[in-house]
Every structure is written in C-alpha cells, then in structure tokens.
C-alpha positions in Angstrom: 46.8 -16.9 -17.7 45.0 -17.6 -14.4 44.9 -21.0 -12.6 41.5 -22.0 -13.8 42.3 -21.4 -17.4 45.5 -23.3 -17.1 43.7 -26.2 -15.3 41.1 -26.4 -18.0 43.7 -26.3 -20.8 45.7 -29.2 -19.2 42.5 -31.3 -18.7 41.5 -30.6 -22.3 44.9 -31.5 -23.7 45.3 -34.7 -21.7 41.7 -36.0 -21.5 42.3 -38.8 -24.0 45.7 -39.9 -22.7 45.7 -43.4 -21.3 48.4 -45.6 -19.9 47.6 -48.7 -22.0 50.3 -51.2 -21.0 52.7 -48.6 -19.6 53.7 -48.2 -16.0 52.4 -45.6 -13.6 54.8 -43.0 -12.2 55.3 -44.8 -8.9 56.1 -48.0 -10.8 58.6 -46.2 -13.0 60.2 -44.7 -10.0 60.5 -48.1 -8.3 61.9 -49.6 -11.5 64.5 -46.8 -11.8 65.8 -47.6 -8.3 65.6 -51.4 -8.4 66.6 -54.4 -10.4 64.2 -53.9 -13.3 65.4 -54.0 -16.9 63.2 -52.1 -19.3 63.6 -54.5 -22.1 61.5 -57.1 -20.1 57.9 -56.9 -19.0 57.5 -56.9 -15.2 54.5 -57.0 -12.9 54.0 -54.4 -10.2 53.7 -57.0 -7.5 56.7 -55.6 -5.7 55.1 -52.3 -5.0 53.8 -51.6 -1.5 50.5 -50.0 -0.9 52.3 -46.7 -0.2 54.1 -46.8 -3.6 50.9 -47.4 -5.7 
C-alpha cells in the first residue's frame, strides 16, 4: 500500500469522527499529568497556548 492510498483510507474511515464533549489529545495529556479526575467535568482553561 502506498502512502497516498493509506492517507485516503484513513481520511475516509475517520471523516465522520467528532470530539463531541470529549477532550482533545493535548487536554488528555495535561489531565494525565495533573490533578484532574476523570469522573468530573473540567474546563481546559489551564492549558497554555502551546498545549492547545
């Protein structure tokens, strides 16, 4: 499989995927290394511009 085929397949498979109310990867990383508890909803106000 060449890179273009793989890219097209990935884009096709994930085109309808949305975050909804989920966290982004930088937010999850921050949450994993901080005081967040996953049973409570938290804002992302503690993220810096570099972490967003």
